Backbone bond lengths (Angstrom), bond angles and torsions (degrees), N, CA, C in turn:
res aa  C-N    CA-C-N  psi(-1)  N-CA   C-N-CA  omega(-1)  CA-C   N-CA-C  phi
1 M - - - 1.448 - - 1.515 109.12 -
2 S 1.296 117.55 124.86 1.458 120.60 -172.35 1.522 112.75 -75.89
3 R 1.328 117.04 -37.83 1.458 118.52 179.22 1.521 109.16 -166.01
4 F 1.331 116.63 154.74 1.451 122.27 179.26 1.516 109.00 -124.10
5 F 1.327 115.03 161.80 1.457 119.49 -173.70 1.509 110.20 -137.95
6 S 1.333 118.07 130.97 1.455 122.67 174.99 1.515 108.67 -83.01
7 T 1.336 116.56 127.98 1.460 120.15 -173.80 1.515 113.04 -100.97
8 A 1.301 119.40 7.66 1.460 121.06 -178.72 1.519 109.91 -57.83
9 G 1.342 115.80 131.18 1.453 120.48 176.13 1.511 114.46 92.27
10 A 1.339 118.75 -1.65 1.473 119.40 178.31 1.517 108.52 -63.61
11 A 1.333 117.25 135.59 1.462 119.95 -170.61 1.513 113.56 -97.81
12 A 1.344 118.43 -34.86 1.464 119.89 -175.32 1.509 109.64 -78.41
13 E 1.337 116.52 174.02 1.451 121.27 -174.57 1.514 111.11 -133.72
14 A 1.368 115.67 158.88 1.462 121.37 -176.51 1.517 110.56 -118.36
15 Q 1.321 116.87 137.11 1.455 122.00 179.76 1.518 110.41 -71.89
16 L 1.327 118.72 131.51 1.450 123.21 177.26 1.514 109.77 -84.61
17 D 1.339 116.36 127.52 1.457 122.19 179.44 1.512 107.08 -120.37
18 L 1.327 118.68 99.85 1.452 121.87 -174.08 1.522 109.96 -75.61
19 D 1.335 116.78 107.04 1.453 120.78 -179.76 1.521 109.79 -130.39
20 Y 1.321 116.14 -177.34 1.449 122.92 -173.65 1.520 111.57 -84.51
21 Y 1.346 116.59 147.15 1.453 120.13 -177.75 1.527 110.89 -143.40
22 N 1.307 116.93 136.85 1.459 123.04 172.58 1.511 108.76 -132.21
23 E 1.315 117.52 136.28 1.464 121.25 179.40 1.517 109.17 -85.11
24 P 1.338 118.86 118.86 1.450 121.92 -178.59 1.521 112.24 -86.93
25 P 1.344 117.80 179.51 1.460 121.12 177.54 1.515 111.75 -59.55
26 R 1.343 117.36 171.28 1.442 120.09 -166.07 1.516 115.91 -105.99
27 R 1.333 120.24 -26.23 1.456 118.82 -173.46 1.510 111.82 -113.33
28 N 1.312 115.26 151.79 1.451 122.33 -179.91 1.519 110.70 -76.11
29 P 1.343 120.15 130.63 1.457 121.20 178.23 1.519 110.24 -68.57
30 P 1.342 117.80 145.24 1.461 120.27 -178.29 1.517 111.72 -56.30
31 G 1.338 115.86 125.80 1.457 120.53 175.06 1.499 115.76 76.59
32 A 1.345 118.77 4.12 1.458 120.12 -174.82 1.512 112.05 -62.59
33 M 1.353 117.40 -32.03 1.447 119.98 -176.58 1.525 112.74 -104.76
34 A 1.323 117.17 20.06 1.465 120.25 -174.40 1.516 112.83 -59.88
35 D 1.338 117.18 -33.05 1.452 120.54 -176.40 1.521 113.03 -99.87
36 T 1.315 117.84 7.23 1.451 121.12 -176.38 1.516 110.79 -94.73
37 E 1.338 116.20 125.45 1.453 120.39 -177.37 1.521 112.22 -76.54
38 N 1.336 116.61 -31.93 1.458 119.99 -173.20 1.519 111.51 -95.57
39 S 1.325 117.07 56.91 1.452 122.16 176.01 1.516 108.41 -149.00
40 V 1.313 115.24 165.72 1.456 121.24 -179.47 1.517 108.80 -110.41
41 P 1.352 118.97 130.00 1.460 121.02 179.78 1.518 111.57 -54.23
42 G 1.319 116.63 136.66 1.453 120.81 177.47 1.510 114.60 95.81
43 R 1.321 118.47 -7.63 1.464 120.38 175.99 1.513 109.65 -145.43
44 G 1.334 114.92 169.71 1.455 119.66 178.91 1.518 111.29 -79.51
45 V 1.317 115.36 178.43 1.463 120.60 179.72 1.522 109.81 -66.46
46 Q 1.327 115.65 152.79 1.456 122.78 172.03 1.520 106.42 -129.20
47 W 1.318 114.76 87.91 1.450 122.99 -172.29 1.523 110.98 -113.73
48 A 1.332 115.76 157.63 1.463 122.77 172.22 1.520 108.10 -128.73
49 F 1.324 117.14 132.47 1.461 122.66 178.47 1.522 108.67 -104.92
50 I 1.336 115.79 122.19 1.458 121.54 178.18 1.525 108.03 -127.15
51 G 1.336 116.39 178.25 1.455 118.87 174.36 1.511 113.91 119.55
52 S 1.318 114.47 -162.71 1.455 122.31 -172.68 1.526 112.57 -57.48
53 P 1.332 117.28 130.38 1.467 120.08 176.72 1.527 112.43 -68.95
54 R 1.348 117.19 -9.22 1.466 121.37 179.87 1.521 112.96 -95.86
55 A 1.325 117.06 2.39 1.468 120.38 -172.67 1.529 114.39 -92.03
56 K 1.330 117.37 2.98 1.465 121.82 -178.08 1.527 111.61 60.42
57 K 1.328 116.91 32.22 1.459 119.40 -178.65 1.519 111.50 -62.85
58 R 1.326 117.23 -28.70 1.463 120.23 176.97 1.528 110.73 -59.16
59 V 1.329 116.50 -42.62 1.461 120.40 -179.35 1.528 110.46 -67.71
60 Y 1.331 116.30 -41.73 1.460 119.87 176.91 1.532 110.45 -61.03
61 A 1.327 116.34 -44.08 1.466 120.64 -178.63 1.521 111.29 -62.23
62 E 1.322 116.69 -45.43 1.463 120.58 -178.41 1.525 111.35 -67.12
63 T 1.329 116.14 -40.68 1.461 119.61 -179.14 1.521 110.90 -65.65
64 L 1.323 116.98 -47.92 1.456 120.23 179.59 1.530 111.49 -64.74
65 S 1.329 117.21 -35.18 1.461 119.47 -179.36 1.522 110.61 -63.80
66 K 1.304 116.50 -35.72 1.466 120.00 179.34 1.519 111.58 -75.81
67 L 1.322 116.04 -39.48 1.457 119.24 178.80 1.533 111.57 -66.62
68 L 1.331 116.61 -35.69 1.467 121.39 -179.77 1.528 112.46 -91.87
69 E 1.326 115.41 -9.51 1.462 122.81 179.61 1.530 112.21 58.43
70 V 1.326 114.02 50.17 1.455 122.21 167.59 1.526 106.15 -128.02
71 P 1.319 119.14 152.20 1.464 119.58 -176.37 1.521 113.38 -72.14
72 C 1.305 115.35 144.45 1.457 122.38 168.92 1.523 106.30 -93.92
73 I 1.315 117.02 118.23 1.465 121.30 -177.11 1.515 108.97 -106.23
74 S 1.316 115.79 109.41 1.463 122.40 -179.96 1.510 109.48 -97.95
75 M 1.338 116.05 124.00 1.456 119.42 179.41 1.523 111.63 -65.77
76 A 1.317 116.84 -34.30 1.466 119.56 177.95 1.516 110.99 -62.68
77 S 1.336 116.25 -39.38 1.463 120.25 179.87 1.521 111.47 -68.26
78 L 1.335 116.51 -39.13 1.461 119.38 177.90 1.525 110.38 -62.64
79 A 1.327 116.05 -41.48 1.464 119.53 178.83 1.529 110.75 -67.73
80 R 1.330 116.08 -39.72 1.459 120.16 -178.92 1.529 111.29 -62.96
81 Q 1.317 116.59 -35.17 1.461 120.09 179.36 1.527 112.00 -62.65
82 E 1.330 115.62 -23.48 1.459 119.79 179.42 1.527 112.47 -89.04
83 L 1.341 116.98 -2.89 1.468 120.17 177.03 1.522 109.44 -81.40
84 N 1.292 113.74 57.06 1.460 123.75 -179.44 1.519 106.73 -131.66
85 P 1.323 117.52 127.05 1.471 120.17 -177.16 1.520 114.01 -52.79
86 R 1.330 117.14 -22.11 1.460 120.01 -179.62 1.530 112.18 -80.44
87 S 1.320 117.29 -13.77 1.459 121.28 -178.84 1.527 110.60 -79.08
88 S 1.321 114.96 141.45 1.464 119.95 178.62 1.527 111.77 -68.87
89 L 1.339 116.39 -17.94 1.465 121.02 -178.64 1.531 112.07 -98.81
90 Y 1.316 116.48 1.06 1.465 120.23 -172.98 1.525 112.63 -55.42
91 K 1.315 117.42 -50.25 1.465 120.54 -175.08 1.519 111.92 -62.96
92 Q 1.337 116.63 -42.01 1.463 119.72 -178.31 1.529 111.89 -66.09
93 I 1.328 116.29 -44.93 1.462 119.61 -178.59 1.525 111.10 -72.22
94 A 1.327 117.25 -43.71 1.458 120.76 -179.81 1.519 110.71 -62.33
95 N 1.316 117.20 -39.39 1.456 121.09 179.12 1.533 110.74 -62.76
96 A 1.328 116.34 -42.08 1.466 120.20 179.25 1.519 111.14 -65.77
97 V 1.327 116.51 -44.40 1.461 120.76 -179.00 1.530 110.98 -64.72
98 N 1.313 116.74 -47.36 1.464 120.96 -177.69 1.521 112.66 -63.39
99 R 1.317 117.00 -32.73 1.463 121.22 -179.85 1.522 113.12 -94.31
100 R 1.350 116.05 4.95 1.471 121.62 -177.22 1.529 111.40 55.57
101 M 1.324 112.99 38.13 1.463 119.56 178.86 1.527 109.60 -100.02
102 L 1.337 116.00 -177.74 1.441 122.27 -179.25 1.525 110.65 -92.41
103 V 1.327 115.71 141.76 1.457 120.51 177.03 1.526 108.59 -79.54
104 P 1.324 119.29 128.60 1.464 121.49 -177.90 1.526 112.34 -53.10
105 E 1.308 115.58 140.92 1.457 121.03 -175.21 1.523 112.44 -65.73
106 D 1.330 117.76 -32.11 1.458 118.24 179.19 1.526 110.58 -64.55
107 I 1.335 116.95 -31.84 1.461 120.38 176.51 1.525 110.13 -71.03
108 I 1.339 116.14 -46.66 1.462 121.21 -179.10 1.529 110.78 -56.38
109 F 1.323 116.49 -50.73 1.457 119.11 -176.50 1.524 112.64 -76.92
110 G 1.313 116.95 -24.28 1.457 119.24 172.89 1.521 110.91 -65.29
111 L 1.339 115.97 -42.99 1.468 120.51 177.86 1.526 111.20 -64.90
112 L 1.332 116.05 -43.45 1.461 119.73 -179.20 1.526 110.96 -64.92
113 S 1.324 117.17 -43.83 1.459 120.88 179.92 1.522 111.28 -59.38
114 K 1.332 116.17 -43.08 1.472 119.91 179.60 1.519 110.92 -65.95
115 R 1.352 116.16 -40.44 1.470 119.47 -179.59 1.534 111.26 -64.55
116 L 1.326 116.81 -41.75 1.459 120.36 179.25 1.529 111.16 -67.03
117 E 1.318 116.23 -39.84 1.461 120.00 179.91 1.522 111.05 -66.44
118 D 1.344 116.42 -42.79 1.463 120.30 177.23 1.527 110.53 -60.62
119 G 1.338 115.49 -43.43 1.460 119.64 179.73 1.520 112.07 -63.82
120 Y 1.317 116.65 -38.31 1.464 121.61 179.25 1.525 110.57 -59.87
121 Y 1.325 116.63 -44.84 1.461 120.05 -178.41 1.530 112.13 -75.38
122 K 1.316 117.24 -15.82 1.464 120.73 175.05 1.529 112.04 -89.76
123 G 1.326 116.60 -4.82 1.457 119.71 177.53 1.508 115.59 99.40
124 E 1.325 118.09 8.88 1.463 119.97 176.94 1.522 109.93 -68.49
125 T 1.321 116.71 137.43 1.458 120.60 -176.03 1.522 113.20 -113.74
126 G 1.299 118.93 3.82 1.455 121.82 -179.94 1.513 109.99 -169.84
127 F 1.341 116.42 -172.26 1.461 120.59 -179.42 1.528 109.55 -172.86
128 I 1.321 114.57 163.38 1.465 122.42 166.91 1.525 106.45 -125.95
129 L 1.333 116.52 119.39 1.459 121.07 -179.80 1.519 110.55 -88.84
130 D 1.315 116.54 137.12 1.460 121.84 176.68 1.522 108.92 -128.64
131 G 1.329 116.23 122.06 1.460 119.85 178.05 1.515 113.90 102.48
132 I 1.301 116.59 3.14 1.459 121.55 178.22 1.521 108.50 -157.01
133 P 1.339 119.28 138.36 1.467 127.90 3.94 1.521 111.96 -84.93
134 R 1.326 116.18 159.08 1.458 122.58 177.93 1.531 112.14 -114.82
135 S 1.300 116.97 -5.52 1.465 120.90 -179.62 1.524 109.00 -149.97
136 R 1.324 115.63 166.76 1.465 119.18 178.26 1.525 110.92 -62.97
137 L 1.326 117.00 -39.57 1.458 120.28 178.65 1.521 110.78 -59.48
138 Q 1.332 116.05 -44.60 1.459 119.31 178.11 1.521 111.21 -62.82
139 A 1.334 116.92 -37.50 1.461 120.61 178.60 1.530 110.40 -63.19
140 E 1.317 116.94 -40.90 1.460 121.08 179.64 1.528 110.82 -65.90
141 I 1.333 116.41 -41.33 1.466 120.07 177.42 1.526 110.12 -65.18
142 L 1.326 116.05 -42.94 1.459 120.95 -179.31 1.524 111.44 -60.17
143 D 1.325 116.87 -37.21 1.460 120.78 178.99 1.524 112.15 -65.22
144 Q 1.313 117.23 -23.28 1.462 120.67 176.04 1.528 111.53 -83.36
145 L 1.312 115.74 -16.12 1.465 121.04 -176.55 1.521 112.19 -92.53
146 V 1.335 116.44 -42.21 1.464 120.17 -173.00 1.520 109.71 -160.03
147 E 1.327 116.97 157.05 1.456 121.24 175.83 1.523 110.53 -78.26
148 I 1.315 116.56 130.52 1.459 121.69 174.27 1.527 107.33 -110.83
149 D 1.326 116.59 118.21 1.459 121.09 -177.95 1.528 111.85 -74.29
150 L 1.324 115.40 -41.04 1.458 120.63 -171.82 1.521 110.33 -151.38
151 V 1.333 115.91 141.53 1.462 122.08 175.39 1.524 107.25 -117.91
152 V 1.321 116.65 117.37 1.460 121.27 179.82 1.519 108.35 -95.89
153 N 1.318 116.11 120.36 1.465 122.56 -177.14 1.525 109.11 -103.80
154 F 1.321 117.03 108.48 1.467 122.35 -176.87 1.528 110.10 -86.08
155 R 1.319 115.04 122.37 1.455 122.07 176.66 1.529 109.16 -118.21
156 C 1.318 116.48 147.34 1.459 121.04 178.25 1.524 110.38 -103.44
157 T 1.319 116.56 135.23 1.456 120.20 175.60 1.530 109.01 -73.09
158 D 1.329 116.79 158.14 1.463 120.62 -178.91 1.520 111.99 -60.96
159 D 1.340 117.57 -38.85 1.468 119.27 -178.27 1.527 111.14 -66.46
160 Y 1.343 116.57 -33.91 1.462 120.22 176.73 1.526 110.36 -65.64
161 L 1.337 116.03 -44.15 1.460 120.28 -177.98 1.521 111.86 -66.84
162 V 1.323 116.70 -42.28 1.470 120.48 179.41 1.522 110.21 -63.20
163 K 1.307 116.03 -37.67 1.463 120.94 -178.70 1.517 111.90 -67.89
164 H 1.334 117.11 -35.81 1.459 120.98 -173.85 1.522 114.66 -101.59
165 Q 1.325 117.37 -18.69 1.463 118.65 -176.29 1.520 109.45 -163.41
166 Q 1.299 115.91 125.31 1.464 120.28 -174.99 1.519 112.70 -62.62
167 E 1.324 116.87 -39.30 1.458 120.52 -178.98 1.526 111.91 -92.50
168 G 1.327 115.82 9.50 1.458 120.11 -174.24 1.507 114.58 -62.21
169 V 1.341 117.92 -39.23 1.454 121.01 -177.01 1.525 110.62 -62.88
170 W 1.314 116.71 -46.66 1.470 120.50 -179.58 1.523 110.55 -64.58
171 K 1.315 118.50 -44.45 1.459 121.66 -179.56 1.527 111.14 -64.29
172 E 1.329 115.32 -36.33 1.454 119.49 179.99 1.524 111.00 -65.46
173 R 1.309 116.65 -39.27 1.462 120.26 -179.83 1.528 111.02 -68.36
174 V 1.318 116.81 -37.12 1.469 120.26 176.09 1.520 109.83 -64.30
175 Y 1.329 115.87 -44.43 1.465 119.95 179.18 1.531 110.94 -61.97
176 A 1.333 116.49 -43.09 1.466 121.04 -179.13 1.525 111.29 -60.41
177 E 1.321 116.43 -39.33 1.464 120.65 179.63 1.528 110.66 -66.01
178 Q 1.330 116.39 -41.42 1.462 120.95 -178.57 1.531 112.01 -69.61
179 S 1.319 116.72 -31.67 1.463 120.73 -175.08 1.529 113.72 -91.65
180 K 1.333 117.20 -1.41 1.467 120.19 -175.95 1.534 113.61 -58.80
181 P 1.343 120.28 -42.76 1.472 119.14 178.53 1.528 112.54 -59.07
182 L 1.333 116.94 -37.40 1.457 120.83 178.34 1.527 110.45 -66.61
183 E 1.330 116.58 -44.49 1.455 120.90 179.84 1.527 110.90 -64.01
184 D 1.326 116.77 -41.60 1.464 121.01 179.54 1.529 110.96 -62.11
185 Y 1.319 116.41 -37.10 1.463 121.28 -179.29 1.523 110.87 -59.21
186 Y 1.331 115.51 -48.24 1.462 119.49 -178.91 1.525 112.30 -77.85
187 Q 1.328 116.95 -29.94 1.457 120.21 179.25 1.528 110.47 -63.78
188 K 1.308 116.85 -42.04 1.467 120.81 179.47 1.516 111.80 -63.60
189 Q 1.314 116.61 -28.71 1.466 121.52 179.18 1.527 111.97 -90.22
190 K 1.321 116.25 0.99 1.465 122.63 -179.76 1.528 111.72 57.69
191 R 1.323 114.50 39.48 1.470 119.75 177.24 1.527 112.14 -115.38
192 L 1.334 117.32 4.57 1.452 121.24 -175.03 1.526 111.04 -100.32
193 L 1.325 115.44 132.39 1.457 121.93 173.89 1.527 108.29 -120.68
194 D 1.341 116.97 111.43 1.466 121.16 176.30 1.519 109.15 -80.77
195 F 1.330 115.81 131.35 1.463 119.88 178.75 1.521 109.78 -129.79
196 Q 1.324 115.84 122.74 1.459 121.99 -179.00 1.526 111.39 -87.10
197 V 1.325 116.18 125.13 1.461 122.15 176.25 1.517 107.96 -99.74
198 G 1.326 116.22 114.67 1.455 121.16 -179.30 1.511 112.01 -103.66
199 S 1.314 115.79 -165.45 1.466 120.87 -174.93 1.521 113.16 -89.62
200 A 1.342 118.05 2.06 1.466 121.65 178.89 1.528 108.67 -108.34
201 P 1.333 118.69 99.39 1.468 121.86 -174.97 1.521 114.19 -56.26
202 A 1.325 117.21 -42.14 1.466 119.76 -178.12 1.521 110.73 -62.08
203 E 1.313 117.30 -42.87 1.460 121.52 179.11 1.528 110.76 -66.63
204 N 1.331 116.91 -35.55 1.464 120.11 178.02 1.527 110.81 -60.58
205 W 1.324 116.13 -49.99 1.458 120.78 -176.63 1.526 111.32 -64.18
206 Q 1.318 116.11 -48.63 1.460 119.42 179.92 1.533 110.87 -64.96
207 G 1.328 116.65 -36.52 1.453 120.71 178.61 1.513 112.15 -65.84
208 L 1.327 116.78 -38.61 1.463 120.39 178.79 1.529 110.41 -66.29
209 L 1.323 117.08 -43.60 1.459 120.30 177.76 1.527 110.93 -58.74
210 A 1.330 115.66 -42.31 1.469 119.74 179.76 1.527 111.07 -66.33
211 A 1.339 116.63 -42.66 1.466 120.62 -179.12 1.525 111.67 -63.45
212 L 1.332 116.24 -30.15 1.465 121.25 -179.55 1.526 112.28 -94.08
213 H 1.326 116.53 6.29 1.460 122.03 -178.61 1.531 110.89 59.59
214 L 1.324 115.04 42.50 1.461 121.02 -179.21 1.529 111.05 -120.37
215 Q 1.326 117.04 33.07 1.455 119.67 -179.16 1.528 111.61 -59.21
216 H 1.324 115.89 -27.74 1.465 119.88 -178.95 1.530 112.06 -71.22
217 I 1.342 117.26 -5.52 1.460 119.97 -176.95 1.523 111.59 -63.38
218 N 1.345 118.25 -30.04 1.459 121.05 177.38 1.524 110.47 -62.77
219 A 1.328 115.95 -42.32 1.455 119.81 178.37 1.522 110.31 -66.19
220 L 1.337 115.74 -37.37 1.456 120.25 178.47 1.515 110.72 -63.64
221 C 1.342 116.46 -41.98 1.466 120.57 179.23 1.523 110.81 -66.38
222 S 1.323 116.96 -38.58 1.455 121.66 -176.48 1.519 111.99 -71.65
223 S 1.346 116.11 -25.25 1.459 119.65 -174.63 1.520 113.17 -83.52
224 K 1.337 116.92 -10.85 1.457 118.37 178.53 1.523 109.08 -143.04
225 K 1.309 116.17 159.14 1.453 121.62 -176.46 1.522 109.91 -76.98
226 P 1.334 118.92 115.36 1.461 120.86 -178.63 1.521 111.67 -74.63
227 N 1.323 117.29 150.33 1.457 118.55 178.39 1.528 110.47 -80.88
228 R 1.324 115.67 170.77 1.468 120.54 -174.63 1.511 112.30 -64.29
229 T 1.337 116.77 -34.47 1.459 120.05 -178.80 1.519 111.19 -62.85
230 I 1.338 116.80 -43.86 1.457 120.98 179.13 1.518 109.98 -65.26
231 K 1.343 116.76 -44.90 1.460 120.46 179.38 1.530 111.02 -57.94
232 H 1.333 115.95 -44.82 1.463 120.38 -177.89 1.524 110.79 -65.05
233 A 1.337 116.92 -43.74 1.459 120.16 -179.22 1.521 111.55 -64.11
234 L 1.332 116.79 -42.73 1.459 120.09 179.39 1.521 110.80 -65.65
235 K 1.325 117.10 -32.51 1.460 120.00 177.96 1.522 110.89 -66.80
236 I 1.330 116.93 -36.15 1.469 120.99 177.06 1.521 109.99 -65.98
237 L 1.333 115.35 -45.19 1.458 119.72 -176.84 1.519 111.87 -72.63
238 S 1.333 116.56 -39.03 1.446 120.76 -172.33 1.523 110.03 -145.63
239 P 1.326 118.06 89.66 1.451 121.63 -176.78 1.521 114.13 -56.41
240 D 1.334 118.12 -28.66 1.459 119.64 -177.79 1.532 111.99 -102.20
241 F 1.352 116.83 16.36 1.462 120.48 175.64 1.507 107.64 -90.85
242 T 1.334 117.44 117.60 1.456 122.49 -175.43 1.530 110.91 -106.85
243 M 1.313 116.25 128.59 1.469 121.55 175.66 1.515 107.21 -98.19
244 R 1.306 118.22 113.79 1.461 122.29 -176.17 1.533 110.45 -75.97
C-alpha cells in the first residue's frame, strides 16, 4: 500500500449504490499485465470504474477482476457489510439508507481504507474499485489514500439507452452534466479512459479488452478452465462470446 489517508472531518457525502459483490482470487497471474500500459511492474492494476449506472460497469469490473485475479472492491458492498446491528456504524449507515440520504464521506473512506489495508496484509497486489469516486472531492481524497493508475469512464450510446430504457437518454445527459467535474479532473491528469457501451454486447466486451490492452485475455481464458462465475458474467456481457 503506497499511502493511507485519515478521513476525519471530511464534510461532503457519497451516494450509496447497493449493488452485487463477489470477492475474487488474491494474486496476480504471472505475466497477466505484460501488455497493459496502465499498470506498475511488480503489482496488479489499480483501477477505478466510474460512469453511467446503466452501463453494467459492475459486471465488467467483477469479470475483469477475476480474469486478472485482483479484487473488485464495491463501496456498496462494504457499506452493506456494516448494516449489522453489531457494527458500530450500523445506525449511521442504516439511517442514511432508510432516509435515502447520503452516507458521510468519512465513513465511506474509512471503510475503503480498512479494506485496502486488510487486502495489503493478505497479499493483494491490486484492485478494481466500483462505486467510487463519485465527485471531484472524492477523487482528491482518493488520491491521498492510494495510487490510481487508470479511471475507466463508462458511457452509454443513445441506441443502447433507447433499447433498454425509454427515458434513458435524458437521464444519461443529466448524469453526464453532473459528473463532468469528476471527468475533467482525471482528464487533465491523463488518467481517464472513456468507453462507449453500445447495443452489441460482444463488441462491447472485445472493445473494452482492446481499450485496456488486454487482447491477450482470450488466449488466457482459452488456456485454462474458467470458473462458473466468469462464464456467467461473460454471458451477460456478451451472449455470443464463447470460451473454448
